[in-house]
N, C-alpha and C positions, 0 to 999 in steps of 0.2 A: 805653899810650894812644897811638893813632895820630892824628897830626895831618895834615890835608890842607891844602895850600897852593895858592892860585890863582896863576896866572902871567899877566901881561898885558904885551903888547909894544905900545908906543905909537909914534906918528909924530913925536914930538919937539915936538908942539904941544898936548899934553895929551889927545889922543884915542887910545883903544885901537884897534889894527888887528887884533890877534889875542889871544884869551883862552883859557886852559886852566883849566877848572873842576876843581880837584884832587879834590874829593869825589865828583863824578859821573864824572870821566874824559872829559868832553866838551870838544871843541875848537871854537872859534868864530873865523871869519875875517870881519871886518866887523861883528861883534856882540860885546857884552860879556856876554851871557847865553845861551850855547848850550844848546839843549834836547835835542840828540841828539849821538851820538858825533862827528859832523862837521856843522857848520852853516855855510853860506857865505851871506853877505848880499851880493847883487849878482851880476853876471855872473861865470861861471867859464870860463877859457880853458885849452885844452890845446894846447901848441905843441911844436915840436921844436927844431931848431937855428936856425930863423928866426922872425921875428914872425908869420908865417902860421900859422893854426891853426884849431881848432874851438872854438866858444864856446856854452855853455848860457846862455840868457837867459830869465828869467821875465817874462811880460807885465805891464805896469804895473797892469792891472786884474785880475790873478791868474787869468786864464782859460786860459792856455797856457804851455807851456815849449817853447822853440825851440832846436834845434841848428843852428847856422849855421857857414859856413866863411868865414874872413877871409883876405884876401891879404896883409895886413900888420897892424900894431897897431890901425888904425882903420877900414879899408875892408872892409865886408861884401860878399862876393862873391855868396853865395847862402844862403837858408834851405834846409836839407836835410830836416829832420824837424820836424814840429810836433805836440806832444802836447796835446790840449785837455782841459779840466777834465771834460768829459762822456764821456771815454773814447775819443773819435775821434782817430785818428792820420792825419796827412797826410805823404806823401812828395812833395816838389815842389810843395806847396801850403801856404799859411798858414791856409787855412780849410777843413779837411776836413769834408765833409757826411755822412760815414758812418763806420763803425768803422775802415775802412782806405780811404783815398783815395790813389791813386797818380796823379800828374799830371805830364805832360811834353809834349814836342812830339808824339810818337806812340809808343805807344798810351796811352790813358787807361784805367785800371782802377779799379773800386771794388767793395769787398765791402760789401754793404748788409744792413741788418736785414731780416728776412723770408726769408732764405735764398737770396739770389741774388748772382751775380757779374756786374757790368756791364762791358762792353768798348765803348769808343768809338774809332774810327779817328782822329778829330781832335776838338778842343775842342767845337765846336758841331755835330758830325755826328750822324747816325743811330746808335743804339746797338744792341747785341746783349746779351741777358741769358741767363745760365745759371741756372735756378731749380730748387731742390730743395724740394718741399713734399709732405706726406702720402705720403712714401716714393716719390714719382714725381720724374722729372728731365725738365725741359723746356728747350727753346731757343726764346726769344722775341725779337721785334724791336720797337724803339721802346717806347712806354709801354703797349702792349697785352699785359697779363699774363693775359688771359682766353683768348686764342687762340694757342696755341703753334705755331711753325713745325714743331717736331718734339717728340714727347713719348714718353718711355719709362715704361711702367707697371710698377712693381716687382712688384706682387702677381701680375699675370697674365703678365708678360713681353711684353705687346703693345707694339708701336711704332707711333705714329701720325705721319703727316706731314700738317700742315694741319688737324688735328683734336685736340680735347681728350679724345675718347672712342674711342681705337682698339679695334677689335674683333678684330684679328688681329695 
């Protein structure tokens, strides 16, 4: 008969800070009932020889997980990557509006649904879009996705400049 024992490490004030569930083999930090092999309740930080390091933090409203860099034990320097509950990922932004949003000083790049890559020289500047649809590949500017600046027709091999229907 095998007996499983749970192990709980407390903080000296009656509260458990780490729990090992002997029957399931799960470990919990900050929780007394871990439901997976490792469950951490609260932020998780990875450091080296100094207090500076990387921290994973779940948003209070459960909508995102952020990876941030801290210069010491309490000072957040920058949010690096944001993973939203809807599957959007942001690098350099806490609010990604598409599957992948890369934001910075210059350039700004987004991969958007509908099959296009958007490039912006600055935050509020005119944008360029590379768009693949119906086996064709187009280069567009601004919000005008009806009139390509250049279009490559995959089926015919024709290339058009300033037209959506190249004949040569």
